C-alpha positions as CSV (number, residue, x, y, z in Angstrom):
1,M,87.8,112.9,121.3
2,T,90.9,111.1,122.4
3,T,93.8,112.9,124.0
4,P,97.5,111.9,124.0
5,E,98.9,110.1,126.9
6,V,102.5,111.0,126.1
7,T,103.4,113.9,123.8
8,T,106.7,115.8,123.9
9,K,105.7,119.5,123.7
10,P,107.8,122.3,122.3
11,S,108.8,125.2,124.5
12,E,106.2,128.0,124.9
13,D,108.3,130.6,123.0
14,T,108.2,128.5,119.8
15,R,104.6,127.3,120.1
16,R,103.2,129.8,117.6
17,A,106.0,129.7,115.1
18,P,105.2,128.0,111.7
19,S,107.9,125.4,112.4
20,A,106.9,124.8,116.0
21,V,105.0,121.6,115.1
22,L,108.3,120.1,113.9
23,K,109.5,120.1,117.6
24,Y,107.3,117.1,118.2
25,P,109.5,114.1,117.6
26,D,106.5,111.7,117.2
27,F,105.0,114.1,114.6
28,R,108.2,114.0,112.7
29,L,108.3,110.2,112.8
30,F,104.7,110.1,111.6
31,Q,105.4,112.3,108.7
32,I,108.4,110.1,107.7
33,A,106.1,107.1,107.8
34,R,103.4,108.9,105.7
35,F,106.0,110.2,103.1
36,A,107.4,106.6,102.7
37,S,103.8,105.3,102.4
38,V,102.8,107.9,99.7
39,L,106.0,107.6,97.8
40,G,105.9,103.8,97.8
41,A,102.2,103.7,96.8
42,Q,102.8,106.1,93.9
43,I,105.7,104.0,92.7
44,V,103.6,100.8,92.8
45,S,100.8,102.6,91.0
46,I,103.1,103.6,88.1
47,A,104.6,100.2,87.9
48,V,101.3,98.3,88.0
49,G,99.7,100.5,85.4
50,W,102.5,100.1,83.0
51,H,103.0,96.4,83.8
52,V,99.3,95.6,83.2
53,Y,98.9,97.6,80.1
54,D,102.2,96.1,78.7
55,L,100.7,92.7,79.2
56,T,97.3,93.2,77.6
57,R,97.2,96.6,75.8
58,R,93.5,96.8,76.9
59,P,92.3,100.0,78.6
60,L,89.6,98.0,80.4
61,D,92.3,96.0,82.3
62,L,93.6,99.3,83.8
63,G,90.1,99.9,85.1
64,W,90.2,96.5,86.9
65,V,93.3,97.6,88.7
66,G,91.3,100.3,90.4
67,L,88.3,98.1,91.1
68,A,90.5,95.4,92.7
69,Q,91.7,97.9,95.3
70,F,88.3,99.6,95.8
71,F,86.1,96.8,96.9
72,P,88.1,95.5,99.9
73,A,88.7,99.1,101.1
74,F,85.0,99.9,100.7
75,L,83.9,96.8,102.6
76,L,86.5,97.3,105.4
77,S,86.5,101.1,105.9
78,L,83.6,101.3,108.4
79,P,84.8,98.5,110.7
80,A,88.3,99.9,110.3
81,G,87.2,103.3,111.5
82,H,85.6,101.7,114.5
83,V,88.7,99.6,115.2
84,A,90.8,102.8,115.0
85,D,88.8,104.2,118.0
86,R,89.4,101.1,120.1
87,V,93.0,100.0,119.3
88,D,96.4,101.7,119.3
89,R,96.4,103.6,116.0
90,R,100.1,103.8,115.5
91,R,100.3,100.0,115.6
92,I,97.5,99.7,113.1
93,F,99.2,102.1,110.7
94,G,102.6,100.4,111.2
95,A,101.1,97.0,110.5
96,C,99.4,98.3,107.4
97,L,102.7,99.6,106.0
98,G,104.2,96.2,106.7
99,A,101.3,94.7,104.7
100,Y,102.0,97.1,101.9
101,A,105.6,95.9,101.8
102,L,104.4,92.3,101.5
103,V,102.2,93.3,98.6
104,A,105.0,95.0,96.8
105,F,107.2,91.9,97.3
106,A,104.4,89.7,96.0
107,L,104.2,91.7,92.9
108,F,108.0,91.4,92.5
109,L,107.7,87.6,92.8
110,L,104.9,87.4,90.3
111,L,107.0,89.3,87.8
112,Q,109.9,86.8,88.3
113,T,107.6,83.9,87.3
114,G,107.2,85.4,83.8
115,S,103.4,84.9,83.9
116,R,101.4,86.8,81.2
117,S,98.2,86.6,83.2
118,V,96.9,89.7,85.0
119,L,94.6,87.8,87.3
120,P,97.3,87.1,90.0
121,V,98.2,90.9,89.9
122,Y,94.5,91.7,90.6
123,G,94.5,89.2,93.5
124,V,97.6,90.9,95.1
125,L,96.0,94.3,94.6
126,V,92.9,93.1,96.6
127,A,95.2,92.6,99.6
128,F,96.6,96.1,99.0
129,G,93.1,97.6,99.1
130,A,92.3,95.7,102.3
131,A,95.4,97.1,104.0
132,R,94.5,100.6,102.9
133,G,91.0,100.2,104.3
134,F,92.6,100.0,107.7
135,S,95.5,102.4,107.2
136,S,93.6,105.5,106.1
137,P,91.2,105.8,109.1
138,S,94.0,105.0,111.6
139,A,96.4,107.6,110.1
140,Q,93.8,110.3,110.0
141,A,92.8,109.7,113.6
142,L,96.4,109.4,114.8
143,M,97.7,112.9,113.9
144,P,95.6,114.8,116.5
145,D,97.1,112.6,119.2
146,L,100.7,113.7,118.2
147,V,100.5,117.5,118.7
148,S,98.7,120.0,120.9
149,K,95.4,121.6,119.9
150,E,97.2,124.9,119.5
151,D,99.6,123.5,116.9
152,F,97.1,121.2,115.1
153,Q,96.3,123.6,112.3
154,S,100.0,123.9,111.5
155,A,100.3,120.2,111.6
156,V,97.6,119.8,109.0
157,A,99.4,122.3,106.7
158,W,102.8,120.4,107.1
159,S,101.1,117.1,106.6
160,S,99.4,118.3,103.3
161,S,102.8,119.5,102.1
162,V,104.4,116.1,102.8
163,F,101.6,114.4,100.9
164,Q,102.0,116.7,97.9
165,I,105.8,116.2,97.8
166,G,105.1,112.4,97.8
167,T,102.6,112.7,95.0
168,I,105.1,114.7,92.9
169,A,108.2,112.7,93.6
170,G,106.5,109.2,93.6
171,P,105.3,109.1,90.0
172,A,108.6,110.6,88.7
173,A,110.6,108.1,90.7
174,G,108.3,105.2,89.6
175,G,108.7,106.2,85.9
176,L,112.5,106.5,86.3
177,L,112.8,103.2,88.1
178,Y,110.7,101.4,85.5
179,S,112.8,102.9,82.7
180,L,116.0,101.8,84.4
181,G,115.2,98.4,85.6
182,G,111.6,97.5,84.8
183,A,108.7,96.8,87.2
184,G,110.8,94.5,89.4
185,V,113.1,97.3,90.5
186,A,110.1,99.6,91.1
187,Y,108.3,97.0,93.3
188,G,111.5,96.3,95.2
189,V,112.2,99.9,96.0
190,A,108.5,100.4,97.1
191,A,108.8,97.4,99.4
192,L,111.8,99.0,101.1
193,L,110.0,102.3,101.5
194,F,107.0,100.7,103.1
195,L,109.3,98.8,105.5
196,A,111.0,102.1,106.4
197,G,107.7,103.7,107.1
198,S,106.6,100.8,109.3
199,A,109.9,101.0,111.3
200,A,109.3,104.8,111.8
201,C,105.8,104.0,113.3
202,A,107.4,101.5,115.8
203,F,109.4,104.4,117.4
204,I,106.3,106.7,117.9
205,R,105.8,106.9,121.7
206,T,102.5,108.7,121.8
207,R,99.6,106.5,122.9
208,A,96.0,107.6,122.6
209,V,93.9,107.1,125.6
210,H,90.7,105.3,124.6
211,G,87.5,105.0,126.6
212,K,86.6,101.9,128.5
213,S,85.4,99.0,126.4
214,R,81.7,98.4,126.3
215,A,79.4,96.3,124.2
216,Q,79.2,97.7,120.7
217,S,76.3,97.5,118.3
218,L,76.1,97.8,114.6
219,R,74.5,101.2,115.1
220,D,77.8,102.4,116.7
221,V,79.7,101.3,113.6
222,F,77.3,102.9,111.2
223,A,76.7,106.1,113.3
224,G,79.0,108.0,110.9
225,V,76.9,107.1,108.0
226,E,73.7,108.3,109.8
227,Y,75.4,111.6,110.6
228,V,76.6,112.3,107.1
229,F,73.2,111.7,105.5
230,A,71.5,113.8,108.2
231,K,74.0,116.8,107.8
232,K,73.4,118.0,104.3
233,V,76.4,120.3,104.1
234,V,78.7,117.4,105.0
235,L,76.9,115.0,102.6
236,G,77.2,117.6,99.8
237,A,81.0,118.1,100.5
238,I,81.7,114.4,100.5
239,S,79.6,113.3,97.6
240,L,80.8,116.2,95.4
241,D,84.3,114.6,95.3
242,L,82.8,111.2,94.6
243,F,80.9,112.2,91.5
244,A,83.2,114.9,90.1
245,V,86.3,112.7,90.3
246,L,84.4,109.5,89.4
247,L,83.5,111.1,86.1
248,G,86.5,113.3,85.5
249,G,89.3,111.2,86.7
250,A,91.6,110.1,83.9
251,T,94.5,108.7,86.0
252,A,93.9,105.1,85.1
253,L,94.3,105.9,81.4
254,L,97.6,107.8,81.7
255,P,99.6,104.7,80.5
256,V,97.5,104.7,77.3
257,Y,98.3,108.4,76.8
258,A,102.0,108.0,77.6
259,R,102.4,105.0,75.2
260,D,100.0,105.4,72.4
261,I,98.9,109.1,72.2
262,L,101.8,111.2,73.5
263,H,104.6,108.6,72.9
264,V,106.6,109.6,75.9
265,G,107.4,106.2,77.5
266,P,107.5,105.3,81.2
267,S,109.5,108.4,82.3
268,G,106.8,110.5,80.5
269,L,104.2,108.6,82.4
270,G,105.8,109.5,85.6
271,A,105.9,113.1,84.7
272,L,102.2,113.0,83.7
273,R,101.3,111.4,87.1
274,A,103.4,114.0,88.9
275,A,101.9,117.0,87.1
276,P,98.6,117.3,89.2
277,G,100.8,117.1,92.4
278,V,102.8,120.0,91.1
279,G,99.7,122.1,90.6
280,A,98.4,121.1,94.0
281,A,101.7,122.0,95.7
282,I,101.7,125.5,94.0
283,M,98.2,126.1,95.1
284,A,98.9,124.9,98.6
285,I,101.6,127.6,98.9
286,V,99.2,130.2,97.5
287,L,96.5,129.3,100.0
288,A,99.0,129.3,102.9
289,Y,99.7,133.0,102.2
290,R,96.3,134.0,100.8
291,P,93.7,131.8,102.6
292,L,90.1,131.9,101.4
293,Q,88.3,134.7,103.2
294,K,84.8,134.6,101.8
295,R,82.5,132.8,99.4
296,A,84.3,129.5,100.0
297,G,81.3,127.5,98.7
298,W,81.1,129.2,95.4
299,T,84.9,129.2,95.0
300,M,84.9,125.4,95.5
301,Y,82.2,124.9,92.9
302,A,84.1,127.1,90.4
303,C,87.3,125.1,91.0
304,V,85.5,121.8,90.5
305,G,84.2,123.2,87.2
306,L,87.8,124.2,86.3
307,F,88.9,120.6,87.2
308,G,86.4,119.3,84.6
309,A,87.4,121.8,81.9
310,A,91.1,120.9,82.4
311,T,90.2,117.3,82.0
312,V,88.5,118.0,78.7
313,V,91.7,119.8,77.5
314,F,93.9,117.0,78.6
315,G,91.7,114.4,77.0
316,A,91.7,116.1,73.6
317,S,95.4,117.1,73.6
318,T,98.1,115.4,71.5
319,S,100.9,117.7,72.8
320,F,102.9,116.6,75.8
321,G,103.4,120.2,76.9
322,L,99.7,121.1,76.7
323,S,98.8,117.8,78.5
324,M,101.2,118.6,81.3
325,A,99.8,122.2,81.6
326,A,96.3,120.8,81.8
327,L,97.2,118.4,84.5
328,V,98.9,121.1,86.5
329,V,95.7,123.2,86.3
330,L,93.6,120.2,87.2
331,G,95.7,119.5,90.3
332,A,95.6,123.2,91.5
333,A,91.8,123.3,91.1
334,D,91.4,120.1,92.9
335,L,93.5,121.3,95.8
336,V,91.2,124.2,96.4
337,S,88.2,121.9,96.4
338,V,90.0,119.5,98.8
339,V,90.8,122.3,101.3
340,V,87.2,123.6,101.4
341,R,85.6,120.1,101.5
342,H,87.8,118.7,104.2
343,T,87.5,121.9,106.3
344,V,83.7,121.7,106.0
345,V,83.7,118.0,107.0
346,Q,85.9,118.4,110.0
347,L,84.4,121.6,111.4
348,E,80.8,120.6,110.8
349,T,81.3,117.3,112.6
350,P,81.3,117.0,116.4
351,P,84.7,115.8,117.8
352,E,83.2,112.5,119.1
353,M,82.0,111.6,115.6
354,R,85.1,112.6,113.5
355,G,86.6,109.1,113.5
356,R,83.6,107.4,112.1
357,V,82.8,110.3,109.7
358,S,86.4,110.2,108.5
359,A,85.8,106.5,107.7
360,V,82.8,107.4,105.6
361,N,84.8,110.1,103.9
362,M,87.5,107.6,103.0
363,I,84.9,105.3,101.4
364,F,83.7,108.2,99.2
365,I,87.3,109.1,98.3
366,G,88.2,105.5,97.5
367,A,85.1,105.3,95.4
368,S,86.0,108.4,93.5
369,N,89.6,107.2,92.9
370,E,89.5,103.4,92.4
371,L,86.0,103.1,91.2
372,G,86.7,106.1,89.0
373,E,89.6,104.2,87.5
374,F,87.3,101.3,86.7
375,E,84.7,103.7,85.1
376,S,87.5,105.2,83.0
377,G,88.5,101.7,81.8
378,V,84.9,100.8,80.9
379,T,84.1,104.0,79.1
380,A,87.4,103.9,77.2
381,A,86.6,100.4,76.0
382,A,83.1,101.5,74.9
383,L,83.8,105.0,73.6
384,G,87.5,105.1,72.9
385,V,90.2,106.6,75.2
386,V,90.1,110.3,74.1
387,R,86.3,110.5,73.9
388,S,85.8,108.9,77.3
389,V,88.1,111.4,79.0
390,V,86.5,114.4,77.3
391,V,83.0,113.1,78.1
392,G,84.1,112.5,81.7
393,G,85.4,116.1,82.0
394,L,82.1,117.5,80.7
395,G,80.3,115.2,83.2
396,S,82.3,116.8,86.1
397,C,81.2,120.3,84.9
398,A,77.6,119.0,84.9
399,V,78.0,117.7,88.5
400,V,78.8,121.3,89.6
401,L,75.5,122.6,88.4
402,V,73.5,119.7,89.9
403,W,75.2,119.9,93.3
404,A,74.9,123.7,93.5
405,W,71.2,123.1,93.2
406,L,70.9,120.1,95.4
407,F,73.0,121.4,98.3
408,P,72.5,125.1,98.7
409,E,73.9,124.8,102.2
410,L,77.3,124.0,100.7
411,R,77.0,126.6,98.0
412,D,76.3,129.3,100.6
413,V,79.3,128.5,102.8
414,D,81.1,131.9,103.2
415,R,84.0,132.0,105.8
416,L,85.5,128.7,106.7
417,D,86.6,129.9,110.1
418,T,83.0,130.5,111.2
419,L,81.9,126.8,110.6
420,S,80.6,124.9,113.6
421,S,79.0,121.5,114.3
422,S,76.5,123.1,116.7
């Protein structure tokens, strides 16, 4: 595991305080960069979804938005994870944010041409997916270099809070910007946010000390894959997210609900996109004060089942209030699942393997999100929007039963603080 070469440490008397981690200037800069990245990405997501659906009015085209981002990220994640172990991670992350800014600017320029074709939009989104393939592993691997081991748990909590704030504020901001000035304004603001994040990365001083270079083989690159499939509890945790969200994710179809079912416009779309983040943020506060003490595996499965049930309610709802409530519950349930799964993956993986295993995890997460958006578009085109969401939610509930049977090791996880990679 890499160690930081330069890290400004807080004084010993504040080391254990909840806010002690904020004494690290590089950690603060990193969180500024992450917040700008999440906020900008959410704004782009809102603008692209409404932009594409406004052009074609075909739910399937919203599915292609996710697929265009998934494939480059899928193909590049493993090499990117390997690169993150060999190259300065802050530079990789900063460069990726710069690439995001170029993508947002390209979308802005496409809009100015007045083109009614969605193919150029998909082409630009492929570049966005490629940049994310490199940014996610580098960002995950960078944070342990910025703080001491004693403060790392607090750093994870703060980082999760920053992410949730971004997922709440981003969709709302995207919907508001679209309502006020259209997609062009949204793309322009997102580009500025990405540039600000890239600038923040440039001021991070911490450098990770990497091992000496040696000849690398394909087996080194794919070692994370081998480990995941050999460690059943880790495989179960990662694959549960893939299939549950792949079937139950309805994010890609929110523009359809906002325009044609709930009739709430772009600002309502932003509220719908923000609702799961609100639920996740509330649950994050609850878990901060009441962490899971036992039966973590069963609790996770129950929350994935609740995620599926909330998806069914949202899919069948024609009330904006009920739809918002269902999405809040969905986000809260998903947050519990995320906490358990990520803790299992990190603590059941040896330190020297975490970078490559994180890259594998990012592939599964990307598949569940972007590939899930494509699946939603395809099933909506075949079954109708409402029926596809309801069937997907029921599918998530079925996944819980199947995974509880296939992966008893994950089902029987009790206390998270007793997990070990040994």
